[in-house]
Structures are given as C-alpha cells and as structure tokens.
Phi, psi and omega in degrees: 000318181296320181293318179299317179297319180296318180296317179299318180296318180297319179296314179299322179296317179297316179300317180297317180295317179299316179298319181290325177298320178297313179298322180294320179297323176294321179295320178299315180298313182299320180295316179295317180297321179300312183289327175296316179297320179296317179298314179297323179296322178295319178297314180301315180296320179297317179296315181298320178297318179297320178292321178300321179299321180291322176296321178296318178297318180297322179297317180297316180298317181300321178293318181297327183293341180298338181270004184265010190296340181260003184264162172274169179300317180298320179292323177297315179299321178298319180296312183289334175295318177297318179297318181293319182295327180293335182280338179054049179245113182291133179087357181267132181226128174273151178209155172236149186233130180271181188294344180259006178088008177284138184250133176236124190237170177271009185298122182276349181271004178061028173282141183272118181262145174229187175273013174057037179090353180282125179284133181299329180292340180271352183285128178276187177304318176225123182232133178235124181217154170262112189235170169247081191276347185270129180299135179061034178215142178260011180290129181271143178233140167284115190249121179251122180233128181235133177281126180295139178300321178231123177302145182254118179269116182279168183295335181265016175092350181284141180250119179268118184253338185222156176242141185224151171229127177247130179225124182305141183296341178303325179294315184283336178299324178291332178282319180295329188278147173223145178265015185300332182234042182069221178254012187271338179279139181230146185251139174230141175251124186257127180276180182296334182274006178085000180259153180285125176260349174218130181232115181290326182204151176272011187298318183255082187290339182293347183254008183306323171245125183267028172278109187296333179291335177283318185271349184306316182294343185257002183230161175234127179285128179266319183196167173088205185296144175281170179301316181294321178298319179296315178302314181295318181295322178298317179297321184265014178056046176242156180278156178220149173224134177214159175240127183230163173233125181280136180303130181088001180228124183283349183285147174256136182241135172269133178234129175237141179241126180237126176288142178254143181293324185275125168069011180058031174280167174234141175260128180243128178238133180244129181222129173299146186305320187291347180258000180276118183274143175229032184272081177238171181297315181296320181295316179298319178297321180296320178298314179299315180298320180295314179299318180295321181295313180295318178299320179296318178299317180296315180299317180295317180299314179298320182299312181292321177298318179297321182295313185283326184274309185274333184051054183299145177289348182263031184302313183297321180295318180296319179296323179294317179297321178297318181296317179295321179296317180297319180296317180296320179296319180295317180297316180297317180296320180294319179297317179296320179296316181296319180295318180293322178295322180297316179294316181298317180296317180300311182292326177297316179298318182294322178301318179295316184291325183293327183292333183297304178294331177297320177300319178297317180298314180298320179297317180291326176296318177298319178295319180296320180297326180282342183236046187297335182262010180247100182301322182295314180294321178298316179298319179296318179296317180298319180296318182288325175297317178298318180299314180294322180294323179292323174296317178297319179297322177299319178295316181296318178301323180290321179298321186280001175285103189300320182298315180294320181297317183289332180266357181075017182258153174220063183259148176228143182294148174297144182214153177283140176201157178278126180301318182298322180294317180296321178293318179297322178299317177300318180298316182298317180294318182290324178299326176298325179285338182276355181303126178089359179251147179272059182228132180259136175264112178258139182227154174210101179242024187285335185264055176237110181273326182246099185278324181280118181229166177236124181183188180272092186299319183298315181294318180296316180295322177298318180302308185292319182293324178295316179294314180297320180297321176296322178299318178296315185298321188254017176238119182261336177204164182106232184208163169238123184256119185242112187228143176225125177238140169272111189263345177196158177214130180217122184055249182246025181232138177239144178251129183245135176251114183250121183245132176232113182241140177228163177253040184276205187278349177071186183219156172295146179298320182290341178284334184299336178289340184243007189299330183266006178277141180301138175067012179280143178217147174271104189278056171280160189302315183293326184290339180295339182263008181242128184289146177180148183269344186078015181257342189304309183288332175295318177298315179303311184295318180298316180293321178295320178297320178297326182273357180075025182259188180225154176218138174231156180219138176227138184209146175235125183301124179090349182244333179132183185223155176227125176249135177236120179248130178243124181229139174249123185231149173292146177254163179220144177267354178290151179290128178245142187248138176279087189286347181278346182237006179292147180295137180264107183242155179286150179295159183293333182297140181266122180250008181297145180092349179290149179243121190237140169263110182267116182253109187201137182258346182268124186298319181294320178295324177298314181298317180295314182296316180298322179298314181296317182292315181295323177298331180270003179083019180261131175269138186225142173244141188255136168237133190263005170197172184296323181296317179295324179296317179297317181298317181292322179293315182294332179275354183274163173262159178301126180100348178294325178235134174270339188193153177241124172264115192244118169287161182259301185275103181219155176287169177068298179211129182278176185293327178297311182297319180297319180296317180299316180295322178295314182294329182270358183283171179268007180298140183302330183259012186298326183268345188248337183295129179293133176240119183249125176285128176234096196211158174277353175284100192241013177283163181299323180293330176293316179297321179295317181293325177305314180291323183295325182275357175109011176280159186264333183201171184226128174238125183268148174271153004292149186294126174259117186302315182299313182293320180300311183291328178295316180293318179301320183296333180291335184251007177287132183289000000 
C-alpha cells in the first residue's frame, strides 16, 4: 500500500512539473516578446521623431519661400544654400520644385536632382518616399515633399509649387539600427503595398516580402500571434509579435511589426531566438519562483515517500519542519512581491507626471516656431519653456534619488513658497498644452490673503497639473476655469479651496465611484480616441491623502466636470520668492579674459558650454576625453589656462582619472590650476569623490549660466 501511494504521488508530481514547465515556457515567451516589442516601439518612436523634425523644417522653409517672389531662380537657390549650410547636416539637401516638376537644390556638389520618377501630379499635400533622385546615381535619399499653400511666382517667371528636403539614407540607417541584440537583429520598413521599401540586410531573405500570405507556406508558427492576427493588426495599425521556424532551418526567429505614424509605413524587426534577452526583474523573479516551486514539489514528494515507506518515528518533526519552511517561503515571496509592486507603482506615477511639462514645452516650441519674427512672443515662450523644464528637472531629480526609489517612497521636505507663484507656474505649463485648441483658460486667484505657505510644493503642483492636464485633454472647445480661494485662517494655518471646471466631454455618473482607482477609465466612445494611462487621478488622490487634504468631483456627460481640492497649509511671514519666474542675470563679477580648457565628449554639451563662455568673454579650448585633456595640459605653458572644466563620464579616460594624472604630474601648475567638475553626476557621493580626487568645485548639469559664471568668477586671478 505504501509503495502504491508513493508511486501515485510521484506520478502526480511529474504531471504537475510537466504542466508547470509548459506554463513557464509560455511565460518565458511572453516576457521575451514584451521586451522585443518595447525595443521595436522605441526604434519606431525615434524614427517618427526624426521624420517629424524634417516635416517641421520643411514647413519653416515653405513659409520662408513666400518672401522670394521678387527673386530669380538662381537667387532662390543661393538663399536655400545659405539656409542649408547653417544647419551643418551632412547629406542634407534643400530643394524647390516648379510647376513642371523641375528640381533646384542647395547641393554644393553640382549633382542634378530630380523627383526620382515620382510624378508631381501624384504628390499629396505631404509626401514621404525613399527615392533615387540623383541623375546617374543609385544613392537612396529619404525624400520629403510638401505642397506650398500658395505658389510662389519668381521674378524670372518660374512658379515654385513645392518644397523638398533630400537626406541620404546613411543618416537614417543609424536611426533604424539598434545594438539591443548584438548585430543579429535586422530592420525592414514595409510600405503600403506590403513590400519592403528599406532592407537593412539581406541576411533574412524569407522576409524580403512581408506579405504573410506569400511566406506562410514556408514557415511554421512556434508561438505568438497567428498569421491572421498579424494581418488584422497591420490593417488596424497595431503591433504584433510572433515566433516562427523557416522550413529547412532549425532556428527559431522572433518577428515584431510596429506601425509608424509617418506615411502609414510599418517597421519589421527580425531577431533569432537565442539573441532575444529576457533578463528583467519580473523574469528573474519568475525563475526564482519556478525553482522554489519545483524544489518544493521534490521535497514534498521525498517527504511523503519517506513517511509511507520508512514510517519514520520522526514524522511529527518532519511535518513541523515542512510547515516552517513553507511559511518562510511564503513570507519571502510576499515581501519580494510588495517591493516589486512599490517600485512599479512609483515608476508608473513618474512616467505620467513627466509627460505633463513635456507637453507644455512642445506646445511653447510650436508657438515659437509660428512667431519666429516676434521677439516678445519668443521671450515669453522661452520663459515658459524654462519654467516647465525646471519642473521636469525637479521630477527627474526625485526619480534619481536612489534611497527613495529602493524604499518605494517619493517624499519631499516641506518648504516655503508663494501660493500665487505655484498657481501661475501651473497656468504657464497648461497654456503650452492649449496651443492650437479653441479653449480659453480663465483664472481667479484674487481671494488669497496669505500667499506665503509652507508645504510640499512638488506634490501640490502634481495634483493641480494632473487635473488641469485631463481638462485640456478632454475639452475641445469652451473654457477651463481655474480658481483658488482662501476660505479660512486659524493661528498659523490657512485653508485653500481650489476649483477646476471644464466644458469638456464629462463622465458617466457610475464611473465617478471608480475614478481614483489605478488604471480606471471611463470607456465612452469619444474617450477611446484619447491616450491615457488611467493613473492620473490615482496619483492625485494619493498625493492629497499624503497632504491631509480632500477632493470631490462632479461631472455631467457631454457638459463637463468640476474638481474641488481642499488643502490646509502652514503660513509664513517670511519673504518668499517666486524662483521659477525671476529674471536670470549674470553675476556682477567680470570673467572676461579668462582662458579655460573645456573637457567634454558630448557635442551638444560642447556647443552649449562654448556659447555661454564666449558670451561672457571667456576663451575656451576643447578636449573630448580625459586623455586628451591631460596631453593638452602637459603641453601647455603656465598661464595658457586659468581653469579646467572637467566632465566625469567620458570614453578613453574619465574625469576622475584625468584629474589624478594632472595633479600627480610635474607641470608647474599641476597643484594650483583650478579644476571644476561639470557633470550630470549630482549625488552627494559624487560631490564627495570630486573633492577626494583633487577637484576644487562641482557644477551639476544641466548647465545653469548664472551658477557657471559665479563659480568661474571665484577662481579668476
């Protein structure tokens, strides 16, 4: 009987293990497919952003051409050549197209450009194609063609009807490529006709045509989306991931298809299975859980076999040990689950919050582009972009606080600030999001008696921006009413009632019971076309609870919504300054005439730093890594450099190593020349290490002009 029981238990254990192995293999596939899809989505987004930039450039050029009506064709070409040269973009060519399809370009190599076989009559308002436009050349160009709103009649009788930008595909090949899977992943761009218009490599010939009905007879699906699902997803602009095996080839290939916003193209990425990484936190946890589960099954099987076969006298002791082990395992698993959920929730909230100021920045950039000739509007846009960027920088600094991230906390110390300034900052960011919408932002902050308060400014601003951003998103016309009243004051505390009303699409009454739940959405028809994570109101409620406040919401479907937030804050009689809108002026100290060695490997950072230094009258020489900086310093004479601005994270040799070599060298100025760290490494341990290796001061990125010039003035002889 004991042997029969043991055999039955062993059989059941084997069945359970086989079933779990199958489930585990599915989990492995889903995890790999998820990360493959995310990588392809990032590439697609990068490509779309690059294409959007070219459309924006084309729009600006088209506007500029309206002033060319009195020029000859030759003079127009001269003008666009100057515009092209100012951009310093290799492989980029500007062009204008007349009514007969003749192309005139800024190309300095005197290559003759055409429309590469594209008929002008087939060109839409905006057309994007990969063409071979140069006569007697097979070089492919990403070609952007835009029809001018108003044809431009030149002085020599020629009529310009279209504006064009040609950019060699070598530039876009670097954007299409990713090193996420070594050199084994390959990118294909699929056109509207189902054929590949861009092929990164001929390595995977079975995908040369991405018509699944063509390749279906030659492949076997291993996992993921079926052939029909992929076809349907392509039609509906959805992503797909599948794993296939090509007949005659034992290898399994992962294929992901991502729709692109521009031109209705699709991006296809092919990766052999062995190069698809699944090393994530969830995957690692799953491996641990699986190993623990299988080990537990084995232990239980051995335990029962021992009990029934040997009938050990220590039965009670073994059962007790098993129970304690199970309890410890359960506690450990629960703790790991809670820690992972805390991190996931924190990062989800931050992703939502970061997008709000980015929307404001993008809106203000669009406004600036439309008003390029208005200095007042440009200055206003720049000020508001800076305000939104500073709010974004505050969020990023909070994310990068390692201690808070590991504990799942996002707390900030209470600080004094002016309530009116914080409200104005929210208005400035939201106005950026309203650009191009027929919606008016109305405000009333007149009933505030105690402006200086003490509280968590970041959390309060997050609350208001989340509510206001939702109002912008779901309001197409009418107004958004933003009001703040001080409704009571007692001793050193004031209570503020903040009301935000919109004339948007409103919400169902039954949804209001779930509005503050994470990932909840009111699935009305109009809302299905508006992007959102369903986290905004959950973030609002959590922050209000932390601050001890209250929130109510009332909404009528089709008429709009009203949110009322009540907060009680300590007041202060100390003077508080609105630091987000104060004028940024250079310090009184004169730093002109200083000679600086700028050590920096990032081209954009070099350009920004040189601009700030040259504007202040400082001459600068550039070294692009630590080794080059050491060589230039050792070859210099005393007095050639007054100061060294040193980046930390650089190739070849980092800033720490370079500083140590300079300080240990025999150069006469090795011990005395000031070395200032200028780096994005901004933790306290980074500042401490800067001093330990012999640097004199620390400036954190992004570069603040006022702070940079102030530090330089301290070391001017």
